[in-house]
C-alpha positions as CSV (number, residue, x, y, z in Angstrom):
1,M,122.7,68.8,-75.3
2,T,121.2,68.9,-71.9
3,G,121.5,70.9,-68.7
4,T,119.7,72.8,-66.0
5,L,118.5,76.4,-66.2
6,G,119.9,78.5,-63.4
7,L,123.3,76.9,-63.9
8,F,123.1,77.8,-67.6
9,S,121.1,81.0,-68.5
10,L,118.6,81.2,-71.3
11,A,120.4,84.2,-72.8
12,D,123.6,82.2,-73.0
13,L,121.7,79.2,-74.4
14,F,120.0,81.2,-77.1
15,Q,123.3,82.9,-78.0
16,L,125.0,79.5,-78.3
17,L,122.3,78.0,-80.5
18,S,122.0,81.1,-82.6
19,G,125.7,81.6,-83.1
20,A,126.2,78.0,-84.1
21,G,123.3,78.2,-86.6
22,R,121.6,75.2,-85.0
23,S,118.2,73.8,-86.1
24,G,116.1,71.8,-83.7
25,R,113.9,71.9,-80.6
26,L,114.9,73.2,-77.2
27,S,112.6,71.6,-74.6
28,V,112.4,72.9,-71.0
29,D,110.8,70.8,-68.3
30,H,109.6,73.8,-66.3
31,P,107.7,73.4,-63.0
32,L,104.8,75.5,-64.5
33,G,104.6,73.5,-67.7
34,H,106.5,72.2,-70.6
35,A,108.2,74.7,-72.9
36,R,109.4,74.2,-76.5
37,V,111.4,76.6,-78.6
38,Y,112.2,75.7,-82.2
39,F,115.3,77.0,-84.0
40,E,115.9,77.1,-87.7
41,R,119.5,77.9,-88.6
42,G,119.9,79.8,-85.4
43,E,116.7,81.8,-85.7
44,V,113.7,81.1,-83.3
45,R,110.7,80.2,-85.4
46,H,108.2,78.9,-82.9
47,A,107.8,78.9,-79.1
48,E,105.2,77.6,-76.7
49,F,105.0,77.6,-72.9
50,G,101.8,76.6,-71.2
51,Q,99.0,78.5,-72.8
52,L,101.4,81.1,-74.3
53,E,102.8,81.0,-77.8
54,G,105.3,83.0,-79.9
55,D,107.3,85.9,-78.4
56,E,105.3,86.0,-75.2
57,A,106.1,82.3,-74.5
58,V,109.8,83.2,-74.7
59,Y,109.4,86.3,-72.5
60,A,107.6,84.3,-69.9
61,L,110.3,81.6,-69.9
62,F,113.0,84.3,-69.4
63,Q,111.1,85.7,-66.4
64,D,111.3,82.4,-64.6
65,E,114.4,80.4,-65.5
66,R,113.8,77.0,-64.0
67,G,113.9,73.4,-65.0
68,A,116.0,70.9,-67.0
69,F,116.5,71.6,-70.7
70,E,117.3,69.4,-73.7
71,F,118.1,70.4,-77.3
72,R,117.5,67.9,-80.0
73,S,118.8,68.6,-83.5
74,G,116.7,68.3,-86.7
75,L,113.2,68.7,-85.3
76,P,111.3,71.2,-87.4
77,A,109.0,73.8,-86.1
78,P,105.3,72.9,-86.5
79,R,104.5,76.5,-87.4
80,V,106.0,79.9,-87.4
81,S,104.9,82.1,-84.4
82,V,108.1,84.2,-83.9
83,R,109.3,86.6,-86.6
84,K,111.8,88.7,-84.6
85,G,115.5,88.0,-85.1
86,T,117.0,86.0,-82.2
87,Q,119.0,88.9,-80.9
88,N,116.0,91.2,-80.9
89,L,114.0,88.5,-79.2
90,V,116.6,88.0,-76.4
91,L,117.2,91.7,-76.1
92,E,113.5,92.4,-75.5
93,A,113.2,89.4,-73.1
94,V,116.2,90.7,-71.1
95,R,114.8,94.3,-71.2
96,R,111.5,93.2,-69.8
97,L,113.2,91.1,-67.1
98,D,115.4,94.1,-66.1
99,E,112.4,96.4,-65.9
100,A,110.5,93.8,-63.8
101,R,113.4,93.5,-61.4
102,R,113.6,97.3,-61.1
103,D,109.9,97.5,-60.3
104,T,110.3,95.1,-57.5
105,G,113.5,96.7,-56.2
106,E,115.6,93.6,-57.1
107,E,119.1,94.3,-58.3
108,A,119.8,94.0,-62.0
109,T,122.5,91.8,-63.4
110,E,125.7,93.3,-62.4
111,I,128.5,94.1,-64.8
112,E,132.0,94.8,-63.6
113,T,133.0,98.4,-63.9
114,D,136.4,97.6,-65.3
115,L,135.0,95.8,-68.3
116,V,135.3,97.6,-71.6
117,P,132.4,96.9,-74.0
118,E,132.9,96.4,-77.7
119,H,130.7,95.6,-80.6
120,A,130.1,91.9,-81.4
121,D,131.0,90.8,-84.9
122,R,128.1,88.5,-85.3
123,G,124.3,88.4,-85.1
124,E,121.9,91.0,-86.4
125,A,123.2,93.9,-88.4
126,P,123.1,97.1,-86.3
127,H,120.3,98.6,-88.4
128,A,118.2,95.5,-87.8
129,L,118.3,95.8,-84.0
130,T,115.3,97.4,-82.3
131,L,117.0,99.8,-79.8
132,G,115.6,102.5,-77.6
133,A,117.2,105.9,-77.6
134,P,119.3,105.2,-74.4
135,E,120.5,101.9,-75.9
136,Q,121.3,103.6,-79.2
137,A,123.3,106.3,-77.4
138,V,125.3,103.6,-75.6
139,M,125.9,101.7,-78.8
140,E,127.2,104.8,-80.5
141,A,129.6,105.5,-77.5
142,V,131.1,102.0,-77.5
143,D,134.4,101.8,-79.3
144,G,136.2,98.9,-77.7
145,R,138.4,101.3,-75.7
146,R,136.1,103.5,-73.5
147,S,135.3,102.5,-69.9
148,L,131.7,102.4,-68.6
149,A,132.2,105.8,-67.0
150,R,133.4,107.4,-70.3
151,I,130.5,105.7,-72.2
152,A,128.0,107.0,-69.6
153,D,129.4,110.5,-70.0
154,R,129.2,110.5,-73.8
155,A,125.7,108.9,-73.7
156,G,124.5,111.5,-71.2
157,Q,123.4,108.9,-68.7
158,T,124.3,107.8,-65.2
159,Q,126.9,105.0,-64.8
160,D,124.3,102.7,-63.2
161,E,121.9,103.1,-66.1
162,T,124.7,102.6,-68.6
163,A,125.8,99.4,-66.8
164,R,122.2,98.1,-66.9
165,I,122.0,98.8,-70.7
166,V,125.4,97.2,-71.3
167,A,124.4,94.2,-69.3
168,R,121.3,93.8,-71.5
169,L,123.2,94.2,-74.7
170,V,125.9,91.7,-73.6
171,A,123.2,89.2,-72.7
172,A,121.7,89.5,-76.1
173,G,125.1,89.1,-77.8
174,V,125.0,92.6,-79.3
175,L,128.0,93.7,-77.3
176,L,131.0,91.9,-75.8
177,A,132.6,92.9,-72.6
178,R,136.2,92.0,-72.1
179,K,138.4,93.0,-69.2
180,R,140.9,95.3,-70.8
181,R,142.7,96.2,-67.6
182,P,144.9,93.3,-66.6
183,R,145.4,93.2,-62.8
184,T,148.8,93.9,-61.3
185,A,150.3,90.8,-59.6
186,R,152.6,91.0,-56.5
187,L,155.4,88.6,-57.3
188,V,158.6,87.7,-55.3
189,V,161.9,87.5,-57.1
190,R,163.4,84.0,-57.2
191,P,166.6,83.0,-59.0
192,T,166.8,80.3,-61.6
193,P,170.0,78.5,-62.7
194,E,168.9,78.0,-66.2
195,A,170.2,80.1,-69.1
196,L,167.7,82.8,-69.9
197,L,168.1,85.7,-72.2
198,H,169.5,88.7,-70.4
199,D,166.1,90.5,-70.5
200,T,163.8,87.6,-69.8
201,A,161.6,86.9,-66.7
202,V,159.5,83.8,-66.1
203,A,156.0,84.1,-64.6
204,D,153.3,81.5,-63.9
205,V,151.2,80.4,-66.9
206,G,148.0,81.0,-64.9
207,I,148.9,84.6,-64.3
208,V,149.9,85.1,-68.0
209,E,146.7,83.4,-69.2
210,A,144.6,85.8,-67.0
211,W,146.5,88.7,-68.6
212,R,145.9,87.3,-72.1
213,R,142.1,87.1,-71.4
214,A,142.1,90.6,-70.1
215,M,144.0,92.1,-73.0
216,G,142.6,89.9,-75.8
217,R,146.1,88.9,-76.9
218,M,149.2,87.3,-75.4
219,P,151.5,89.8,-73.6
220,Q,155.1,89.8,-74.8
221,H,156.8,92.0,-72.1
222,L,156.1,92.9,-68.5
223,L,156.9,95.8,-66.2
224,A,158.1,95.1,-62.7
225,K,157.9,98.0,-60.2
226,R,160.1,98.1,-57.1
227,E,159.1,99.7,-53.8
228,S,161.5,102.5,-54.6
229,G,159.4,103.3,-57.7
230,V,162.1,102.0,-60.2
231,V,160.5,100.0,-63.1
232,D,162.2,97.3,-65.0
233,R,161.0,95.9,-68.3
234,F,161.5,92.2,-69.2
235,R,160.6,89.9,-72.0
236,L,157.9,87.6,-70.7
237,Q,158.1,83.8,-70.6
238,A,155.3,81.7,-69.2
239,R,155.7,78.4,-67.3
240,E,153.6,76.1,-65.2
241,D,154.1,75.8,-61.4
242,V,156.0,79.0,-60.9
243,G,153.4,80.2,-58.4
244,P,153.7,83.8,-56.9
245,Y,157.3,84.2,-58.0
246,L,159.1,86.0,-60.8
247,L,162.1,83.9,-62.0
248,L,165.2,85.7,-63.1
249,A,168.6,84.4,-64.1
250,H,171.6,85.2,-61.9
251,A,173.0,87.5,-64.7
252,V,169.8,89.5,-64.7
253,L,169.9,89.9,-60.9
254,L,173.5,91.2,-61.2
255,R,172.6,93.6,-64.0
256,T,169.5,95.0,-62.4
257,G,170.5,94.9,-58.8
258,L,167.3,93.1,-57.9
259,K,167.5,90.9,-54.8
260,V,166.2,87.4,-54.0
261,D,162.8,87.5,-52.2
262,Q,162.3,91.1,-53.2
263,P,158.6,91.9,-53.8
264,L,157.6,93.5,-57.2
265,L,154.4,94.8,-58.6
266,V,154.2,93.2,-62.0
267,R,151.9,93.8,-64.9
268,P,152.0,93.2,-68.7
269,L,153.1,96.0,-71.0
270,E,149.8,97.0,-72.7
271,E,151.1,99.4,-75.3
272,E,152.5,96.7,-77.6
273,A,150.9,96.2,-81.0
């Protein structure tokens, strides 16, 4: 596995190797010197970067993500210089990077405000993580349903600080952040001559896939709101190359009174099990 840092972040790379339980050597051809990080079944066992070794070598590499990298499987660590779990190691590296950026006035890694954090089902057990009091408060407030604003309120912190903490925990793989608020699409009614069920509407597969990613499951029904405020519910069917249209059978148009070329605000029904 090869690539270039900057296009691929170290946090993502460490998460990938750790989650897959890989063993081998990650080499980085950095402008300031060659770096090597050895993994054993997903855990970092040894790291060296210039004159630095162990945890500090990893932290320095995170502070300046540059250079081409290569991972070679099966190469054992020459010695053990890292004893933190990989998640704790990455979390501390990201924490230090965040604090350094704050000291210099640089913006922290942004996280979208409509993302809803949830606990990851992998990595270190919660009791094994080294968390500060603000991070622990955020972890306790995360339930997979609360927004950043609600988490900040429960944790007694500002939304900006909560967003920083969530971004660090996501980078370390401690939390996941999925967009649980599928966006509303503005679609135009178009007729289709094919025989559809009387309560079925066809939307573009790209739109439906975006809804699936946002919801974490495939939507089965959608709601279509007219300019008058009337809302119709349809069984959802996805198809390629439909574009910005909502396809309805002629019988559906007659039943609902919807017109060809009528614009609708369409979103998936989120309350389904």
